[in-house]
C-alpha positions as CSV (number, residue, x, y, z in Angstrom):
1,M,0.0,0.0,0.0
2,V,1.3,3.4,-0.9
3,C,-0.2,6.8,0.1
4,E,-0.9,9.4,-2.5
5,E,2.1,11.6,-1.4
6,C,4.5,8.7,-1.7
7,R,3.0,7.6,-5.0
8,T,3.5,11.1,-6.4
9,I,7.1,11.3,-5.2
10,A,7.8,7.7,-6.3
11,R,6.7,8.4,-9.9
12,K,9.5,11.0,-10.1
13,E,12.3,8.9,-8.6
14,A,14.6,6.5,-10.4
15,V,14.4,4.0,-7.5
16,P,11.2,4.8,-5.6
17,V,11.1,4.2,-1.9
18,C,8.5,4.6,0.8
19,L,9.1,7.7,2.9
20,I,8.1,5.9,6.1
21,D,9.8,2.5,6.0
22,R,12.4,3.3,3.2
23,K,11.4,0.1,1.4
24,T,11.7,0.0,-2.4
25,L,8.4,0.3,-4.2
26,D,7.7,-1.7,-7.4
27,S,5.7,-0.3,-10.3
28,Q,2.7,-2.6,-9.5
29,T,2.5,-1.2,-6.0
30,I,2.7,2.4,-7.2
31,S,0.0,2.0,-9.8
32,D,-2.4,-0.1,-7.8
33,T,-4.8,2.6,-6.6
34,G,-7.9,0.5,-6.0
35,F,-6.6,-1.4,-3.0
36,N,-4.7,1.7,-1.8
37,D,-7.7,3.9,-2.0
38,A,-9.6,1.5,0.2
39,L,-6.9,1.5,2.8
40,Q,-6.3,5.2,2.8
41,H,-9.2,5.7,5.2
42,R,-8.1,3.1,7.7
43,K,-7.0,4.3,11.1
44,V,-3.2,4.0,11.9
45,R,-1.0,4.9,14.7
46,C,2.2,7.0,14.4
47,V,5.4,5.1,13.6
48,N,6.8,6.8,16.7
49,V,4.3,5.2,19.1
50,D,7.1,3.4,20.9
51,S,8.7,6.8,21.7
52,G,5.4,8.1,23.2
53,C,3.4,9.6,20.3
54,D,-0.3,9.0,20.6
55,F,-1.4,10.1,17.1
56,T,-4.1,8.0,15.6
57,G,-5.5,9.0,12.2
58,Q,-6.0,8.0,8.6
59,I,-3.0,7.0,6.5
60,D,-3.3,10.0,4.4
61,Q,-3.0,12.2,7.5
62,L,0.1,10.3,8.8
63,N,2.6,12.0,6.4
64,D,1.4,15.4,7.4
65,H,1.6,14.5,11.1
66,L,5.1,13.2,10.7
67,S,6.4,16.1,8.7
68,R,4.7,18.9,10.7
69,S,3.8,18.0,14.2
70,C,5.3,14.8,15.5
71,A,7.9,15.6,18.2
72,F,8.5,11.9,19.1
73,Y,11.0,11.0,16.3
74,L,14.5,10.0,17.4
75,K,17.3,12.5,16.8
76,E,21.0,11.9,17.5
77,C,22.5,14.1,20.3
78,S,25.5,15.8,18.8
79,K,27.4,15.5,22.1
80,C,27.0,11.8,23.0
81,K,25.6,10.4,19.8
82,E,22.7,8.8,21.7
83,A,19.3,8.6,20.0
84,V,17.0,11.0,21.9
85,V,13.3,11.7,21.4
86,Y,13.1,15.1,19.6
87,K,10.8,16.8,22.1
88,D,13.4,15.9,24.9
89,L,16.5,17.0,22.9
90,V,17.0,20.4,24.5
91,S,16.7,19.2,28.1
92,H,18.9,16.2,27.2
93,Y,21.5,18.4,25.6
94,K,21.7,20.7,28.7
95,A,22.3,17.7,31.0
96,C,24.4,15.7,28.6
97,A,28.0,14.9,29.7
98,G,29.2,14.4,26.2
99,V,31.7,16.7,24.5
100,P,30.1,19.8,22.8
101,V,30.5,20.0,19.1
102,V,31.5,23.2,17.3
103,F,29.5,23.6,14.1
104,V,31.5,25.4,11.4
105,D,30.0,26.2,8.0
106,A,32.0,24.6,5.2
107,G,32.6,28.0,3.7
108,D,34.0,29.3,7.0
109,S,36.3,26.3,7.7
110,Q,39.1,27.5,5.3
111,S,38.9,31.0,6.8
112,L,39.1,29.5,10.3
113,L,42.1,27.4,9.3
114,D,43.8,30.4,7.8
115,D,43.2,32.4,11.0
116,I,44.6,29.6,13.2
117,E,47.7,29.4,10.9
118,N,48.2,33.2,11.2
119,V,48.0,33.1,15.0
120,R,50.5,30.1,15.0
121,R,53.0,32.2,13.0
122,E,52.5,35.2,15.2
123,L,53.2,33.1,18.3
124,E,56.3,31.6,16.7
125,Q,57.6,35.1,15.9
126,T,56.8,36.4,19.4
127,L,58.6,33.4,20.9
128,A,61.6,33.9,18.7
129,L,61.6,37.6,19.5
130,T,61.2,36.9,23.2
131,S,64.1,34.4,23.1
132,S,66.3,37.0,21.4
133,D,65.3,39.6,24.0
134,V,66.1,37.2,26.8
135,R,69.5,36.4,25.2
136,D,70.3,40.1,24.9
137,A,69.3,40.8,28.5
138,V,71.4,37.9,29.8
139,G,74.3,39.2,27.7
140,L,73.9,42.7,29.1
141,L,73.7,41.4,32.7
142,T,76.8,39.3,32.1
143,D,78.7,42.4,30.8
144,Q,77.6,44.4,33.9
145,L,78.6,41.6,36.2
146,E,82.1,41.5,34.6
147,M,82.4,45.2,35.0
148,L,81.4,45.0,38.7
149,R,83.9,42.2,39.3
150,S,86.6,44.3,37.7
151,Q,85.7,47.3,39.8
152,L,85.6,45.1,42.9
153,T,89.0,43.7,42.1
154,T,90.5,47.1,41.5
155,R,89.1,48.4,44.8
156,S,90.4,45.3,46.6
157,E,93.9,45.9,45.2
158,C,93.8,49.5,46.2
159,R,92.9,48.6,49.7
160,E,95.6,46.1,50.0
161,D,98.1,48.7,48.7
162,S,96.8,51.2,51.3
163,V,97.1,48.7,54.1
164,T,100.6,47.7,53.0
165,S,101.8,51.3,52.8
166,V,100.4,52.1,56.3
167,D,102.1,49.0,57.7
168,S,105.4,49.9,56.2
169,K,105.3,53.5,57.7
170,Q,104.9,52.1,61.1
């Protein structure tokens, strides 16, 4: 049995499939309208009844229900990959312990990669500059230390000479 909506869509497809159960439809099933018309008015339950949907209606109303108002279909959580009933997805996502996913538009991904590469280069340049600055500062401190040692040695020698000359006068 094929509903009118599926029949219309199936006639346009190379390999027609049912929108509900994804089964391949043969040409006999698509063209057999007498049996289908009789069944169109039978009451059916939503295919998401196991998830809590209480819809009951005619088959020709089921597609509309599924595409517009059923909130009980399963949707994969982008954090934990668990199948969650759509109506509960927001509360599940807030409480989910999975890792959040960052969604990047395909057009923006190259720009994002370029930005990351530019930041990496800037950090490398800054690190190289910082290393050079540190080397220069260490060199300057070493020169100053040598100068202080030289001055200290000179003063020590002057004191020794002073002490020696005072001792010799006595």
